[in-house]
N, CA, C, O and CB atoms as a CASP TS submission, in Angstrom:
PFRMAT TS
TARGET T0000
AUTHOR 0000-0000-0000
METHOD Language model
MODEL 1
PARENT N/A
ATOM      1  N   UNK     1       0.891  -1.320   0.053  1.00  0.00           N
ATOM      2  CA  UNK     1      -0.038   0.022  -0.021  1.00  0.00           C
ATOM      3  C   UNK     1       0.894   1.257  -0.072  1.00  0.00           C
ATOM      4  O   UNK     1       1.983   1.235   0.501  1.00  0.00           O
ATOM      5  CB  UNK     1      -1.082   0.184   1.361  1.00  0.00           C
ATOM      6  N   UNK     2       0.510   2.207  -0.682  1.00  0.00           N
ATOM      7  CA  UNK     2       1.138   3.601  -0.774  1.00  0.00           C
ATOM      8  C   UNK     2       0.250   4.554  -0.088  1.00  0.00           C
ATOM      9  O   UNK     2      -0.968   4.386  -0.149  1.00  0.00           O
ATOM     10  CB  UNK     2       1.365   4.081  -2.268  1.00  0.00           C
ATOM     11  N   UNK     3       0.746   5.515   0.543  1.00  0.00           N
ATOM     12  CA  UNK     3       0.027   6.558   0.892  1.00  0.00           C
ATOM     13  C   UNK     3       0.399   7.858   0.137  1.00  0.00           C
ATOM     14  O   UNK     3       1.596   8.104  -0.014  1.00  0.00           O
ATOM     15  CB  UNK     3       0.140   6.689   2.270  1.00  0.00           C
ATOM     16  N   UNK     4      -0.476   8.656  -0.318  1.00  0.00           N
ATOM     17  CA  UNK     4      -0.308   9.825  -1.218  1.00  0.00           C
ATOM     18  C   UNK     4      -1.036  11.053  -0.378  1.00  0.00           C
ATOM     19  O   UNK     4      -2.208  10.940  -0.021  1.00  0.00           O
ATOM     20  CB  UNK     4      -1.035   9.526  -2.799  1.00  0.00           C
ATOM     21  N   UNK     5      -0.323  12.129  -0.116  1.00  0.00           N
ATOM     22  CA  UNK     5      -0.970  13.262   0.376  1.00  0.00           C
ATOM     23  C   UNK     5      -0.821  14.456  -0.509  1.00  0.00           C
ATOM     24  O   UNK     5       0.283  14.725  -0.983  1.00  0.00           O
ATOM     25  CB  UNK     5      -0.491  13.551   1.682  1.00  0.00           C
ATOM     26  N   UNK     6      -1.848  15.166  -0.750  1.00  0.00           N
ATOM     27  CA  UNK     6      -1.804  16.263  -1.529  1.00  0.00           C
ATOM     28  C   UNK     6      -2.567  17.383  -0.940  1.00  0.00           C
ATOM     29  O   UNK     6      -3.573  17.200  -0.254  1.00  0.00           O
ATOM     30  CB  UNK     6      -2.251  15.950  -2.806  1.00  0.00           C
ATOM     31  N   UNK     7      -2.049  18.607  -1.234  1.00  0.00           N
ATOM     32  CA  UNK     7      -2.570  19.960  -0.731  1.00  0.00           C
ATOM     33  C   UNK     7      -3.788  20.120  -1.701  1.00  0.00           C
ATOM     34  O   UNK     7      -3.682  20.051  -2.926  1.00  0.00           O
ATOM     35  CB  UNK     7      -1.394  21.295  -0.832  1.00  0.00           C
ATOM     36  N   UNK     8      -5.048  20.358  -0.972  1.00  0.00           N
ATOM     37  CA  UNK     8      -6.245  20.636  -1.657  1.00  0.00           C
ATOM     38  C   UNK     8      -6.944  21.987  -1.349  1.00  0.00           C
ATOM     39  O   UNK     8      -6.539  22.742  -0.465  1.00  0.00           O
ATOM     40  CB  UNK     8      -7.137  19.570  -1.383  1.00  0.00           C
ATOM     41  N   UNK     9      -7.909  22.216  -2.056  1.00  0.00           N
ATOM     42  CA  UNK     9      -8.868  23.259  -1.729  1.00  0.00           C
ATOM     43  C   UNK     9     -10.228  22.827  -1.137  1.00  0.00           C
ATOM     44  O   UNK     9     -11.212  23.557  -1.258  1.00  0.00           O
ATOM     45  CB  UNK     9      -9.118  24.013  -2.932  1.00  0.00           C
ATOM     46  N   UNK    10     -10.283  21.644  -0.500  1.00  0.00           N
ATOM     47  CA  UNK    10     -11.432  21.103  -0.059  1.00  0.00           C
ATOM     48  C   UNK    10     -11.517  21.618   1.421  1.00  0.00           C
ATOM     49  O   UNK    10     -10.782  21.192   2.312  1.00  0.00           O
ATOM     50  CB  UNK    10     -11.440  19.548  -0.237  1.00  0.00           C
ATOM     51  N   UNK    11     -12.527  22.617   1.606  1.00  0.00           N
ATOM     52  CA  UNK    11     -12.482  23.383   2.742  1.00  0.00           C
ATOM     53  C   UNK    11     -13.444  23.071   3.851  1.00  0.00           C
ATOM     54  O   UNK    11     -13.246  23.464   5.001  1.00  0.00           O
ATOM     55  CB  UNK    11     -12.638  24.651   2.368  1.00  0.00           C
ATOM     56  N   UNK    12     -14.500  22.353   3.490  1.00  0.00           N
ATOM     57  CA  UNK    12     -15.718  22.245   4.437  1.00  0.00           C
ATOM     58  C   UNK    12     -16.284  20.784   4.279  1.00  0.00           C
ATOM     59  O   UNK    12     -15.812  19.991   3.464  1.00  0.00           O
ATOM     60  CB  UNK    12     -16.919  23.398   4.060  1.00  0.00           C
ATOM     61  N   UNK    13     -17.287  20.501   5.085  1.00  0.00           N
ATOM     62  CA  UNK    13     -18.027  19.284   4.917  1.00  0.00           C
ATOM     63  C   UNK    13     -18.829  19.370   3.710  1.00  0.00           C
ATOM     64  O   UNK    13     -19.088  18.276   3.209  1.00  0.00           O
ATOM     65  CB  UNK    13     -18.878  18.988   6.080  1.00  0.00           C
ATOM     66  N   UNK    14     -19.257  20.323   3.158  1.00  0.00           N
ATOM     67  CA  UNK    14     -20.001  20.500   1.904  1.00  0.00           C
ATOM     68  C   UNK    14     -19.096  19.936   0.779  1.00  0.00           C
ATOM     69  O   UNK    14     -19.470  19.070  -0.012  1.00  0.00           O
ATOM     70  CB  UNK    14     -20.386  22.055   1.648  1.00  0.00           C
ATOM     71  N   UNK    15     -17.848  20.520   0.784  1.00  0.00           N
ATOM     72  CA  UNK    15     -16.857  19.979  -0.205  1.00  0.00           C
ATOM     73  C   UNK    15     -16.438  18.643  -0.121  1.00  0.00           C
ATOM     74  O   UNK    15     -16.064  18.086  -1.154  1.00  0.00           O
ATOM     75  CB  UNK    15     -15.723  20.685  -0.173  1.00  0.00           C
ATOM     76  N   UNK    16     -16.444  18.022   0.982  1.00  0.00           N
ATOM     77  CA  UNK    16     -16.192  16.705   1.218  1.00  0.00           C
ATOM     78  C   UNK    16     -17.401  15.990   0.711  1.00  0.00           C
ATOM     79  O   UNK    16     -17.165  15.055  -0.055  1.00  0.00           O
ATOM     80  CB  UNK    16     -15.882  16.436   2.659  1.00  0.00           C
ATOM     81  N   UNK    17     -18.709  16.257   1.002  1.00  0.00           N
ATOM     82  CA  UNK    17     -19.719  15.621   0.432  1.00  0.00           C
ATOM     83  C   UNK    17     -19.728  15.644  -1.110  1.00  0.00           C
ATOM     84  O   UNK    17     -20.248  14.704  -1.710  1.00  0.00           O
ATOM     85  CB  UNK    17     -20.866  16.152   0.959  1.00  0.00           C
ATOM     86  N   UNK    18     -19.187  16.654  -1.762  1.00  0.00           N
ATOM     87  CA  UNK    18     -19.262  16.731  -3.186  1.00  0.00           C
ATOM     88  C   UNK    18     -18.069  15.850  -3.734  1.00  0.00           C
ATOM     89  O   UNK    18     -18.205  15.319  -4.836  1.00  0.00           O
ATOM     90  CB  UNK    18     -19.195  18.266  -3.684  1.00  0.00           C
ATOM     91  N   UNK    19     -17.031  15.691  -3.087  1.00  0.00           N
ATOM     92  CA  UNK    19     -15.855  14.865  -3.560  1.00  0.00           C
ATOM     93  C   UNK    19     -15.989  13.324  -3.190  1.00  0.00           C
ATOM     94  O   UNK    19     -15.259  12.464  -3.683  1.00  0.00           O
ATOM     95  CB  UNK    19     -14.512  15.444  -2.907  1.00  0.00           C
ATOM     96  N   UNK    20     -17.030  13.057  -2.244  1.00  0.00           N
ATOM     97  CA  UNK    20     -16.915  11.653  -1.822  1.00  0.00           C
ATOM     98  C   UNK    20     -17.404  10.757  -2.936  1.00  0.00           C
ATOM     99  O   UNK    20     -16.795   9.695  -3.061  1.00  0.00           O
ATOM    100  CB  UNK    20     -17.718  11.386  -0.520  1.00  0.00           C
ATOM    101  N   UNK    21     -18.358  10.996  -3.732  1.00  0.00           N
ATOM    102  CA  UNK    21     -18.836   9.934  -4.773  1.00  0.00           C
ATOM    103  C   UNK    21     -17.501   9.660  -5.627  1.00  0.00           C
ATOM    104  O   UNK    21     -17.134   8.506  -5.848  1.00  0.00           O
ATOM    105  CB  UNK    21     -20.191  10.526  -5.806  1.00  0.00           C
ATOM    106  N   UNK    22     -16.803  10.767  -6.088  1.00  0.00           N
ATOM    107  CA  UNK    22     -15.803  10.447  -6.997  1.00  0.00           C
ATOM    108  C   UNK    22     -14.519   9.681  -6.364  1.00  0.00           C
ATOM    109  O   UNK    22     -13.803   8.954  -7.052  1.00  0.00           O
ATOM    110  CB  UNK    22     -15.405  11.729  -7.649  1.00  0.00           C
ATOM    111  N   UNK    23     -14.333   9.883  -5.187  1.00  0.00           N
ATOM    112  CA  UNK    23     -13.262   9.196  -4.448  1.00  0.00           C
ATOM    113  C   UNK    23     -13.663   7.696  -3.967  1.00  0.00           C
ATOM    114  O   UNK    23     -12.847   6.775  -3.952  1.00  0.00           O
ATOM    115  CB  UNK    23     -12.890  10.089  -3.191  1.00  0.00           C
ATOM    116  N   UNK    24     -14.884   7.581  -3.615  1.00  0.00           N
ATOM    117  CA  UNK    24     -15.500   6.326  -3.091  1.00  0.00           C
ATOM    118  C   UNK    24     -15.764   5.560  -4.353  1.00  0.00           C
ATOM    119  O   UNK    24     -15.743   4.332  -4.262  1.00  0.00           O
ATOM    120  CB  UNK    24     -16.863   6.561  -2.193  1.00  0.00           C
ATOM    121  N   UNK    25     -15.999   6.082  -5.462  1.00  0.00           N
ATOM    122  CA  UNK    25     -16.293   5.359  -6.686  1.00  0.00           C
ATOM    123  C   UNK    25     -15.065   4.761  -7.399  1.00  0.00           C
ATOM    124  O   UNK    25     -15.225   4.016  -8.366  1.00  0.00           O
ATOM    125  CB  UNK    25     -16.997   6.269  -7.615  1.00  0.00           C
ATOM    126  N   UNK    26     -13.842   5.077  -6.934  1.00  0.00           N
ATOM    127  CA  UNK    26     -12.540   4.626  -7.552  1.00  0.00           C
ATOM    128  C   UNK    26     -12.230   3.367  -6.733  1.00  0.00           C
ATOM    129  O   UNK    26     -12.001   3.479  -5.529  1.00  0.00           O
ATOM    130  CB  UNK    26     -11.298   5.784  -7.473  1.00  0.00           C
ATOM    131  N   UNK    27     -12.215   2.257  -7.298  1.00  0.00           N
ATOM    132  CA  UNK    27     -11.855   0.909  -6.620  1.00  0.00           C
ATOM    133  C   UNK    27     -10.472   0.789  -6.219  1.00  0.00           C
ATOM    134  O   UNK    27     -10.161  -0.084  -5.408  1.00  0.00           O
ATOM    135  CB  UNK    27     -12.131  -0.254  -7.512  1.00  0.00           C
ATOM    136  N   UNK    28      -9.535   1.642  -6.746  1.00  0.00           N
ATOM    137  CA  UNK    28      -8.169   1.544  -6.391  1.00  0.00           C
ATOM    138  C   UNK    28      -7.938   2.336  -5.162  1.00  0.00           C
ATOM    139  O   UNK    28      -6.810   2.248  -4.677  1.00  0.00           O
ATOM    140  CB  UNK    28      -7.284   1.991  -7.499  1.00  0.00           C
ATOM    141  N   UNK    29      -8.790   3.081  -4.581  1.00  0.00           N
ATOM    142  CA  UNK    29      -8.588   3.845  -3.366  1.00  0.00           C
ATOM    143  C   UNK    29      -9.072   3.007  -2.282  1.00  0.00           C
ATOM    144  O   UNK    29     -10.253   2.661  -2.242  1.00  0.00           O
ATOM    145  CB  UNK    29      -9.287   5.203  -3.379  1.00  0.00           C
ATOM    146  N   UNK    30      -8.162   2.639  -1.337  1.00  0.00           N
ATOM    147  CA  UNK    30      -8.490   1.840  -0.249  1.00  0.00           C
ATOM    148  C   UNK    30      -9.124   2.716   0.735  1.00  0.00           C
ATOM    149  O   UNK    30     -10.188   2.349   1.234  1.00  0.00           O
ATOM    150  CB  UNK    30      -7.320   1.126   0.298  1.00  0.00           C
ATOM    151  N   UNK    31      -8.574   3.877   1.089  1.00  0.00           N
ATOM    152  CA  UNK    31      -8.939   4.715   2.240  1.00  0.00           C
ATOM    153  C   UNK    31      -8.643   6.137   1.885  1.00  0.00           C
ATOM    154  O   UNK    31      -7.619   6.349   1.235  1.00  0.00           O
ATOM    155  CB  UNK    31      -8.179   4.300   3.532  1.00  0.00           C
ATOM    156  N   UNK    32      -9.383   7.104   2.218  1.00  0.00           N
ATOM    157  CA  UNK    32      -9.051   8.494   2.102  1.00  0.00           C
ATOM    158  C   UNK    32      -9.599   9.328   3.252  1.00  0.00           C
ATOM    159  O   UNK    32     -10.513   8.931   3.975  1.00  0.00           O
ATOM    160  CB  UNK    32      -9.555   9.018   0.809  1.00  0.00           C
ATOM    161  N   UNK    33      -9.002  10.486   3.381  1.00  0.00           N
ATOM    162  CA  UNK    33      -9.497  11.396   4.376  1.00  0.00           C
ATOM    163  C   UNK    33      -8.905  12.883   4.190  1.00  0.00           C
ATOM    164  O   UNK    33      -7.797  12.999   3.666  1.00  0.00           O
ATOM    165  CB  UNK    33      -9.137  10.820   5.785  1.00  0.00           C
ATOM    166  N   UNK    34      -9.543  13.902   4.563  1.00  0.00           N
ATOM    167  CA  UNK    34      -9.157  15.299   4.355  1.00  0.00           C
ATOM    168  C   UNK    34      -9.187  15.981   5.739  1.00  0.00           C
ATOM    169  O   UNK    34     -10.101  15.854   6.554  1.00  0.00           O
ATOM    170  CB  UNK    34     -10.131  16.032   3.311  1.00  0.00           C
ATOM    171  N   UNK    35      -8.102  16.702   5.897  1.00  0.00           N
ATOM    172  CA  UNK    35      -7.993  17.360   7.227  1.00  0.00           C
ATOM    173  C   UNK    35      -8.398  18.894   6.925  1.00  0.00           C
ATOM    174  O   UNK    35      -7.554  19.733   6.612  1.00  0.00           O
ATOM    175  CB  UNK    35      -6.407  17.200   7.892  1.00  0.00           C
ATOM    176  N   UNK    36      -9.478  19.114   7.025  1.00  0.00           N
ATOM    177  CA  UNK    36     -10.076  20.638   6.818  1.00  0.00           C
ATOM    178  C   UNK    36      -9.540  21.507   7.863  1.00  0.00           C
ATOM    179  O   UNK    36      -9.559  22.713   7.619  1.00  0.00           O
ATOM    180  CB  UNK    36     -11.737  20.734   6.914  1.00  0.00           C
ATOM    181  N   UNK    37      -9.033  21.088   9.062  1.00  0.00           N
ATOM    182  CA  UNK    37      -8.556  22.082  10.033  1.00  0.00           C
ATOM    183  C   UNK    37      -7.139  22.517   9.765  1.00  0.00           C
ATOM    184  O   UNK    37      -6.666  23.532  10.278  1.00  0.00           O
ATOM    185  CB  UNK    37      -8.649  21.535  11.431  1.00  0.00           C
ATOM    186  N   UNK    38      -6.487  21.748   8.970  1.00  0.00           N
ATOM    187  CA  UNK    38      -5.118  22.006   8.552  1.00  0.00           C
ATOM    188  C   UNK    38      -5.122  23.061   7.396  1.00  0.00           C
ATOM    189  O   UNK    38      -5.802  22.832   6.396  1.00  0.00           O
ATOM    190  CB  UNK    38      -4.421  20.660   8.097  1.00  0.00           C
ATOM    191  N   UNK    39      -4.348  24.270   7.505  1.00  0.00           N
ATOM    192  CA  UNK    39      -4.275  25.097   6.485  1.00  0.00           C
ATOM    193  C   UNK    39      -4.103  24.666   5.064  1.00  0.00           C
ATOM    194  O   UNK    39      -4.590  25.285   4.118  1.00  0.00           O
ATOM    195  CB  UNK    39      -3.384  25.842   6.776  1.00  0.00           C
ATOM    196  N   UNK    40      -3.352  23.523   4.950  1.00  0.00           N
ATOM    197  CA  UNK    40      -3.148  23.003   3.569  1.00  0.00           C
ATOM    198  C   UNK    40      -4.247  22.058   3.041  1.00  0.00           C
ATOM    199  O   UNK    40      -4.290  21.624   1.890  1.00  0.00           O
ATOM    200  CB  UNK    40      -1.838  22.272   3.514  1.00  0.00           C
ATOM    201  N   UNK    41      -5.165  21.782   4.066  1.00  0.00           N
ATOM    202  CA  UNK    41      -6.245  20.985   3.634  1.00  0.00           C
ATOM    203  C   UNK    41      -5.890  19.672   3.009  1.00  0.00           C
ATOM    204  O   UNK    41      -6.413  19.290   1.962  1.00  0.00           O
ATOM    205  CB  UNK    41      -7.010  21.725   2.736  1.00  0.00           C
ATOM    206  N   UNK    42      -4.975  18.976   3.682  1.00  0.00           N
ATOM    207  CA  UNK    42      -4.379  17.832   2.920  1.00  0.00           C
ATOM    208  C   UNK    42      -5.339  16.670   2.831  1.00  0.00           C
ATOM    209  O   UNK    42      -6.048  16.373   3.792  1.00  0.00           O
ATOM    210  CB  UNK    42      -3.066  17.353   3.578  1.00  0.00           C
ATOM    211  N   UNK    43      -5.374  15.926   1.545  1.00  0.00           N
ATOM    212  CA  UNK    43      -6.033  14.745   1.338  1.00  0.00           C
ATOM    213  C   UNK    43      -5.210  13.651   1.341  1.00  0.00           C
ATOM    214  O   UNK    43      -4.302  13.628   0.510  1.00  0.00           O
ATOM    215  CB  UNK    43      -6.718  14.764   0.233  1.00  0.00           C
ATOM    216  N   UNK    44      -5.351  12.660   2.173  1.00  0.00           N
ATOM    217  CA  UNK    44      -4.545  11.465   2.373  1.00  0.00           C
ATOM    218  C   UNK    44      -5.152  10.324   1.700  1.00  0.00           C
ATOM    219  O   UNK    44      -6.273  10.006   2.095  1.00  0.00           O
ATOM    220  CB  UNK    44      -4.360  11.157   3.810  1.00  0.00           C
ATOM    221  N   UNK    45      -4.597   9.615   0.710  1.00  0.00           N
ATOM    222  CA  UNK    45      -5.231   8.412   0.095  1.00  0.00           C
ATOM    223  C   UNK    45      -4.301   7.259   0.357  1.00  0.00           C
ATOM    224  O   UNK    45      -3.081   7.412   0.316  1.00  0.00           O
ATOM    225  CB  UNK    45      -5.497   8.588  -1.475  1.00  0.00           C
ATOM    226  N   UNK    46      -4.858   6.136   0.620  1.00  0.00           N
ATOM    227  CA  UNK    46      -4.077   4.894   0.709  1.00  0.00           C
ATOM    228  C   UNK    46      -4.518   4.140  -0.504  1.00  0.00           C
ATOM    229  O   UNK    46      -5.715   3.906  -0.667  1.00  0.00           O
ATOM    230  CB  UNK    46      -4.313   4.066   2.079  1.00  0.00           C
ATOM    231  N   UNK    47      -3.556   3.720  -1.421  1.00  0.00           N
ATOM    232  CA  UNK    47      -3.802   3.029  -2.541  1.00  0.00           C
ATOM    233  C   UNK    47      -2.682   2.060  -2.947  1.00  0.00           C
ATOM    234  O   UNK    47      -1.529   2.267  -2.567  1.00  0.00           O
ATOM    235  CB  UNK    47      -4.077   3.950  -3.548  1.00  0.00           C
ATOM    236  N   UNK    48      -3.013   0.973  -3.735  1.00  0.00           N
ATOM    237  CA  UNK    48      -1.891   0.159  -4.330  1.00  0.00           C
ATOM    238  C   UNK    48      -1.363   0.556  -5.452  1.00  0.00           C
ATOM    239  O   UNK    48      -0.160   0.359  -5.621  1.00  0.00           O
ATOM    240  CB  UNK    48      -2.209  -1.068  -4.572  1.00  0.00           C
ATOM    241  N   UNK    49      -2.179   1.232  -6.514  1.00  0.00           N
ATOM    242  CA  UNK    49      -1.747   1.531  -7.827  1.00  0.00           C
ATOM    243  C   UNK    49      -2.391   2.770  -8.368  1.00  0.00           C
ATOM    244  O   UNK    49      -2.710   2.759  -9.557  1.00  0.00           O
ATOM    245  CB  UNK    49      -2.006   0.402  -8.704  1.00  0.00           C
ATOM    246  N   UNK    50      -2.609   3.772  -7.688  1.00  0.00           N
ATOM    247  CA  UNK    50      -3.167   5.044  -8.126  1.00  0.00           C
ATOM    248  C   UNK    50      -2.059   6.157  -8.067  1.00  0.00           C
ATOM    249  O   UNK    50      -1.448   6.358  -7.017  1.00  0.00           O
ATOM    250  CB  UNK    50      -4.412   5.429  -7.224  1.00  0.00           C
ATOM    251  N   UNK    51      -1.806   6.886  -9.222  1.00  0.00           N
ATOM    252  CA  UNK    51      -0.728   7.735  -9.152  1.00  0.00           C
ATOM    253  C   UNK    51      -1.168   9.113  -8.627  1.00  0.00           C
ATOM    254  O   UNK    51      -2.374   9.316  -8.482  1.00  0.00           O
ATOM    255  CB  UNK    51      -0.080   7.820 -10.480  1.00  0.00           C
ATOM    256  N   UNK    52      -0.203  10.151  -8.310  1.00  0.00           N
ATOM    257  CA  UNK    52      -0.724  11.372  -7.884  1.00  0.00           C
ATOM    258  C   UNK    52      -1.413  12.084  -9.005  1.00  0.00           C
ATOM    259  O   UNK    52      -2.398  12.774  -8.742  1.00  0.00           O
ATOM    260  CB  UNK    52       0.327  12.191  -7.310  1.00  0.00           C
ATOM    261  N   UNK    53      -0.991  11.979 -10.193  1.00  0.00           N
ATOM    262  CA  UNK    53      -1.527  12.617 -11.388  1.00  0.00           C
ATOM    263  C   UNK    53      -2.967  12.127 -11.612  1.00  0.00           C
ATOM    264  O   UNK    53      -3.843  12.927 -11.939  1.00  0.00           O
ATOM    265  CB  UNK    53      -0.628  12.311 -12.634  1.00  0.00           C
ATOM    266  N   UNK    54      -3.204  10.885 -11.447  1.00  0.00           N
ATOM    267  CA  UNK    54      -4.612  10.332 -11.710  1.00  0.00           C
ATOM    268  C   UNK    54      -5.401  10.893 -10.405  1.00  0.00           C
ATOM    269  O   UNK    54      -6.579  11.128 -10.677  1.00  0.00           O
ATOM    270  CB  UNK    54      -4.651   8.523 -11.849  1.00  0.00           C
ATOM    271  N   UNK    55      -5.083  11.142  -9.186  1.00  0.00           N
ATOM    272  CA  UNK    55      -5.705  11.489  -8.160  1.00  0.00           C
ATOM    273  C   UNK    55      -5.989  13.015  -8.405  1.00  0.00           C
ATOM    274  O   UNK    55      -7.081  13.459  -8.050  1.00  0.00           O
ATOM    275  CB  UNK    55      -4.944  11.119  -6.949  1.00  0.00           C
ATOM    276  N   UNK    56      -5.115  13.797  -8.960  1.00  0.00           N
ATOM    277  CA  UNK    56      -5.183  15.308  -9.278  1.00  0.00           C
ATOM    278  C   UNK    56      -6.291  15.391 -10.303  1.00  0.00           C
ATOM    279  O   UNK    56      -7.130  16.289 -10.227  1.00  0.00           O
ATOM    280  CB  UNK    56      -3.735  15.958  -9.877  1.00  0.00           C
ATOM    281  N   UNK    57      -6.317  14.521 -11.215  1.00  0.00           N
ATOM    282  CA  UNK    57      -7.360  14.562 -12.196  1.00  0.00           C
ATOM    283  C   UNK    57      -8.750  14.188 -11.750  1.00  0.00           C
ATOM    284  O   UNK    57      -9.764  14.746 -12.170  1.00  0.00           O
ATOM    285  CB  UNK    57      -6.999  13.721 -13.255  1.00  0.00           C
ATOM    286  N   UNK    58      -8.730  13.230 -10.890  1.00  0.00           N
ATOM    287  CA  UNK    58     -10.052  12.831 -10.355  1.00  0.00           C
ATOM    288  C   UNK    58     -10.579  13.936  -9.558  1.00  0.00           C
ATOM    289  O   UNK    58     -11.798  14.105  -9.585  1.00  0.00           O
ATOM    290  CB  UNK    58      -9.989  11.557  -9.509  1.00  0.00           C
ATOM    291  N   UNK    59      -9.755  14.820  -8.756  1.00  0.00           N
ATOM    292  CA  UNK    59     -10.160  15.938  -7.983  1.00  0.00           C
ATOM    293  C   UNK    59     -10.695  16.919  -8.860  1.00  0.00           C
ATOM    294  O   UNK    59     -11.773  17.463  -8.618  1.00  0.00           O
ATOM    295  CB  UNK    59      -9.088  16.490  -7.188  1.00  0.00           C
ATOM    296  N   UNK    60      -9.932  17.210  -9.983  1.00  0.00           N
ATOM    297  CA  UNK    60     -10.497  18.127 -10.999  1.00  0.00           C
ATOM    298  C   UNK    60     -11.873  17.822 -11.593  1.00  0.00           C
ATOM    299  O   UNK    60     -12.611  18.764 -11.882  1.00  0.00           O
ATOM    300  CB  UNK    60      -9.575  18.195 -12.092  1.00  0.00           C
ATOM    301  N   UNK    61     -12.223  16.675 -11.772  1.00  0.00           N
ATOM    302  CA  UNK    61     -13.501  16.137 -12.229  1.00  0.00           C
ATOM    303  C   UNK    61     -14.589  16.467 -11.237  1.00  0.00           C
ATOM    304  O   UNK    61     -15.747  16.668 -11.602  1.00  0.00           O
ATOM    305  CB  UNK    61     -13.415  14.623 -12.438  1.00  0.00           C
ATOM    306  N   UNK    62     -14.191  16.522  -9.946  1.00  0.00           N
ATOM    307  CA  UNK    62     -15.084  16.865  -8.811  1.00  0.00           C
ATOM    308  C   UNK    62     -15.182  18.270  -8.583  1.00  0.00           C
ATOM    309  O   UNK    62     -15.993  18.736  -7.782  1.00  0.00           O
ATOM    310  CB  UNK    62     -14.654  16.246  -7.578  1.00  0.00           C
ATOM    311  N   UNK    63     -14.301  19.045  -9.328  1.00  0.00           N
ATOM    312  CA  UNK    63     -14.416  20.585  -9.098  1.00  0.00           C
ATOM    313  C   UNK    63     -13.353  21.046  -8.164  1.00  0.00           C
ATOM    314  O   UNK    63     -13.440  22.209  -7.771  1.00  0.00           O
ATOM    315  CB  UNK    63     -15.833  21.005  -8.487  1.00  0.00           C
ATOM    316  N   UNK    64     -12.349  20.303  -7.743  1.00  0.00           N
ATOM    317  CA  UNK    64     -11.364  20.668  -6.818  1.00  0.00           C
ATOM    318  C   UNK    64      -9.927  20.683  -7.212  1.00  0.00           C
ATOM    319  O   UNK    64      -9.636  20.086  -8.249  1.00  0.00           O
ATOM    320  CB  UNK    64     -11.488  19.865  -5.782  1.00  0.00           C
ATOM    321  N   UNK    65      -9.001  21.270  -6.546  1.00  0.00           N
ATOM    322  CA  UNK    65      -7.704  21.113  -6.978  1.00  0.00           C
ATOM    323  C   UNK    65      -6.723  20.366  -6.090  1.00  0.00           C
ATOM    324  O   UNK    65      -6.888  20.405  -4.870  1.00  0.00           O
ATOM    325  CB  UNK    65      -7.228  22.346  -7.229  1.00  0.00           C
ATOM    326  N   UNK    66      -5.794  19.745  -6.580  1.00  0.00           N
ATOM    327  CA  UNK    66      -4.740  19.074  -5.731  1.00  0.00           C
ATOM    328  C   UNK    66      -3.396  19.283  -6.186  1.00  0.00           C
ATOM    329  O   UNK    66      -3.194  19.420  -7.393  1.00  0.00           O
ATOM    330  CB  UNK    66      -4.942  17.635  -5.657  1.00  0.00           C
ATOM    331  N   UNK    67      -2.393  19.327  -5.309  1.00  0.00           N
ATOM    332  CA  UNK    67      -1.007  19.551  -5.774  1.00  0.00           C
ATOM    333  C   UNK    67      -0.188  18.767  -4.656  1.00  0.00           C
ATOM    334  O   UNK    67      -0.630  18.402  -3.567  1.00  0.00           O
ATOM    335  CB  UNK    67      -0.595  21.227  -5.902  1.00  0.00           C
ATOM    336  N   UNK    68       1.111  18.581  -5.159  1.00  0.00           N
ATOM    337  CA  UNK    68       2.036  17.981  -4.205  1.00  0.00           C
ATOM    338  C   UNK    68       2.281  18.944  -3.049  1.00  0.00           C
ATOM    339  O   UNK    68       2.368  20.162  -3.202  1.00  0.00           O
ATOM    340  CB  UNK    68       3.369  17.607  -4.893  1.00  0.00           C
ATOM    341  N   UNK    69       2.382  18.326  -1.911  1.00  0.00           N
ATOM    342  CA  UNK    69       2.723  19.043  -0.686  1.00  0.00           C
ATOM    343  C   UNK    69       4.112  19.557  -0.626  1.00  0.00           C
ATOM    344  O   UNK    69       4.499  20.176   0.366  1.00  0.00           O
ATOM    345  CB  UNK    69       2.506  18.192   0.454  1.00  0.00           C
TER
END
């Protein structure tokens, strides 16, 4: 398992609700969480074979941005 952490613009529970179907719908994501209290709003994903680029693209489809920390 790999853990990938990205800085995001996911700011609140409403944002989390919007991105949840996109992240939960991806079978290669084992687990994910966003720390909205941290100024960087890090998204941490546990996956076997999902790249940072693929995650960033998935976030963009949900209307959010992700970048390397």
